N, C-alpha and C positions, 0 to 999 in steps of 0.2 A: 376482366377484373384482374390489378393486381395491388396485392400490397404493399402501403409503401413503407411500414416496415416489420421488422423482425423480434423486438425485442416486446412489444404488448400486440395483443391486440388489436383489434377498431373498433368504435363504443360504436355501436351500429344500434338502435333498438331492436329486440326478442319480439318477432312479429308470430309465432307461432309456441305451441307446447310441444315440448321434446324430452319432457320429462322420461325416463330408460323406462322401458319394458319391464315389467316385471314380472317374478316368476309364480308368481303366488295367486296373480289375479288375472282372469282375462286377458290376451294379449290385447293391443289397441293396435291400430291400424296408424304406425309414423313413419316408416320409409320414406314413402311418396310425400310426405309437408319436411322430412329433414332433409333429402336432395332437391329440392323445391330448395329449402334456405341455403343449402351447400354453394347454388347455383345465382341466386341471387342474393349472398351477402346480408340476409336478413338473419342469420344466426351469429357473425361472425363474434358479435359482443360475447359469445360465449365458447369459455379455451379449448372444449374436445371442437368444436367447429372448425374455426379458424384453426386448431393446427392440423387437421385434415384437409380446409382450401390449402396451408399452407405448400405442404404435398402436394395435389392437383397442381400449385404452379411453377411449383419447380421440376413437376414432371417426376416423381418418384413414385408416384402409383401406375404401373404397369398398364399398358393397353390393348385390351383384346376387344379388337373388331369382329363380329360375324355376320356373315351376310344371312339374307332370308332363308330361313327353314321350309320344311316343307310343312306346306297345311295340316295342321293336324284336324282329322275326319270325328267330330264328337257322337257322342253314341244316342243312341233314343233316351237313354237314362242321366248322360249325361247333359242334353240338352234341357231335359226337365228341373235337371237337379238347378242347373242354373238360373232356369225362369224363377225359381224360387227363392232363390241365393238374392238376385238382380233387384228383386223387391223392398230387400232388411239393409237399413244402412251397412256403412262399412265396417264397422265395427261385431256387429250382429254376428256376417259372413264369413270375418274371421275366427268367429268366437266358436263358431257352429265346427268349421271345417278344424281345428285344436282340439275343440272334446273330445272328438275321435281316437286321434292320440294319445291325449292325455287318460283318457281312458281303458285304454287299450294295455298301457305301459306297465311293466310288473318289470322289478330289482331282487337281487338277492345278493348277496353277501354277509363277511360280518369285520366288527372294525378290528383295526391297525391292532397289532400284536407285536411288543418290545422284544418279541423274544421271535417269532416265524414271521414276521413282515407283515403283506398282502395274501387276503387269501384269496383260491380262483372267486370270481363276482361275475353276472350275468345281468343283462337285462333283457326282456322279451317285448316283445310287439307281438299281443294275443288279443286279434277282435274281436268282439261283445254278437256280432252276428256273421249270418253268410257260413263257408266253406273253411270249416276246422285251419284255416292257415294260423301254423306259428314261428316268429320267426324271432330267430333266439345268437347272440351274439355275446361270444364268455371270452371275461377278458381272466387269464390265468394268473396263477398264484405270483407273486412275487419274495423270492426269502428276502427277508431284515439286511443282509449280506451284499446282497444284486443292488437296492436301493438306495445302501447306504454309499456303495460306490458311485451309484449316479448322481446321490445326492454331493459328495464328495467334487464330480465331478464341475459341479455349474461356475462351482469359483473362477474354475479357465475358461468356461464358456461365456461368461462374463468379461473377462477379458478378452478375449478376441476378437469382441465385438467393435462394430464401424465404430465411426464416431460421430457420428448423428443418430446411433439410436436409443438416446432418454426422446427423443423428437418424437421420432417413430412410435416410441413406445407409450409415452402417452395420448399420442393418435388414436393409437387401436386400442386402446386400453377398453374407452366405454362402450364407442359403438364400431367395435371390429365388423358386425355386421352391412355396413354400407360400402367396404374397400371394394367386394366384389360386381355389385351394380355400378360403383363408378369407376371399375375399371371397364367396365361392359359400357360403358360412353352414358350414363341414365341420369348425371348431374351435368351432365357439358354444356358448358356458357354458349349461349345463341342459338339453341334448339326449341322450338317451339314446347312452351311449356315444359320445361328438364324435367322431368320424374312423373310429369302428370302425362305424358304421353302412354307409361306401359303401367297404369297403376295396381291390373290383376295381378303383375309380375312382384309388384315393389308391396301386395299384401302376401305375395307366398314366400317374400323375404322376413318377413314377421312372422311365418305362420310357422316358419321352418325354426327362426331364430327362438319364438317360443315354446313347440316343439322341445329341440334339443336340449336347452338351458336347464327346462323342467325334468328329463332322463337324466341328465346328468348330474346336477345338483342333488335330488333323488340318490347317484351311489358315490356324489360322494359324504350326502350325510351317514350312509352305512358304512362306507368306508373308514373315512377320522384317518386321513393320511396325514402326517405333519409335513407343515412348509417346509422348503430346505431352510430358514432361518428360524428354526424351533433349534433352540442352544439344549433345552431337554431335551427332545427327540435325537437332535443330532447335538453334541454337543464337539465347537473347535472347531466348525466347517470354515467358518469365514466368510460365509453368507451374507453381505447389506447390499436384499432388494435396493434398484434404482428410486421406486416407485412403494407407496403406501401399500401394505401386500392386504389382499382382500383380506373377507373377515368370515371365511367359509375354509377348507382343505383341501388338498392340492390336490388328491388326484381321481380319478384322470382329469387330463387339465379342460377347461370349458372351452378357451380359444379354438383348440386342436379340436376336440369333437365340430364344437359350431363351424369352423371355418371348412370340414371335410366335407361337413354336412351340406354347406351352401353351396362349393366349391359343385358338390357332385349334380345334388338338384339342380339351380342354374344352368350346367352342360344340360342338362338332360330339356329345361324349359326352354333355353333357345338354341335348341339347334346345332351345337357345336360339338366339329368337327374333333380329330383328334388331338393334332397340336392345339386349337383353345380350349380344348376341356384340361389341357396341361396345362396350359400358361394360365388357367385360373386355380388351378391345383397349388402349381406353383405357386402363388399370392397367397393362397390358406397358409403354408409350410412356412413361408415367410413370417409370417404375422403370429404364427404358432414357437414355431422358434427364438422371435423374441422375446418372447415368457419365458424363456429360457435367459436370457442375455441380458433380462430386466431382473435372475434372483430370485422367478416365483414362483420356477418351475422345473426338477431335473428332469436328463432328457424321455425316461421312462412315463411322466408323466404327458409329453407330446405324443410319444407310441403311441398312448393305451389310447388318447383321445383323438389324432388319429382316427387311430382302427375303428374304435365304436364310432366315430360322426361319418365314414363312408358306408358303416355298415346299417345306421339311421339314415343316411339320404338315399342309399340302395332303397331297402325297406317303401323308405315314402314314395318313391317312381313305383315300386312293383301297387303298392299299394292304391294306386289309381286306376289299376284293376280290378280292385278288389272290392264288392258291392257295398261294405259296416262303412266307406269311407268315401261316401261317396259325392257330398257338400266338398270337401279335399280333391276328387277325381274331377267335379266339375270346374274347383277353380283349376287347376293344373291347365287340364284342355285351354281355357278360354285366356290364361297367363301368355299359352304356349304359341296360340293365333295370337297377340299382338307382336311377333317375334316373324311372322307369316310373311 
């Protein structure tokens, strides 16, 4: 499918429900429908999808092709869990797998100070049952002077952005979690039931999105770090964002955390080798840095989000072996089988 005009989206009726996943409601299985809609054109009347489709047609989303991975041997517990999950609707399956992570997530920190800047904060994942494992990631304190220097650099970063940055930023704003599945070929035209061929991998994408979004927004709510365009906190910084500023605070970057976690988990699910995993992380990094180029984040936000996302992604892989995360363990193992 080729788009004949680049100044407005084609008027194609929307045939599936594509409301963005909320961070305060149970997650919904959406990636499967979204990838299919991108491939068929059914959602191209929606601007976000049209922009992503255009990037696909232009070859602006890299292709990361992975071979068949070594089959994952399911444990007895995973087989039993999946037998139970398979009897439930996709939404309930996703909710059960996500709830264990939400219940285990703990955050600590204090609000931005006009004198001291950002205090040290942490995110912990403490399973509610099983072995007493505590995964902890600490975000170090950042002085106001250091953060101000990072904010001051945003204007220069915006000035060095590629000429087509606005189109990229808009395409990556609302649906960033789709870009890695697209890079892995899950929305390719000509495929048999695109996106639907790997429904459990789509469920993993939705789950990572839900887990990371809640964790990051809980930290943002505690830390309350102003955006670069806040002229009260940072007077005279000269930052005018290219797109509307989200109605929540800056640090750490949610796009950066989400994309790093997604690259980490998907690399494991699909059995990516070192070079392929690096390609997925590079795409994740580009999407995060584009938020700086749009004037929404200084580099320190991106760096903090990247470290947090890699930690969360690593914990989720570790949690496959922890009995407190039975539904997730079964979902991960069965998604890996889709790539065998």
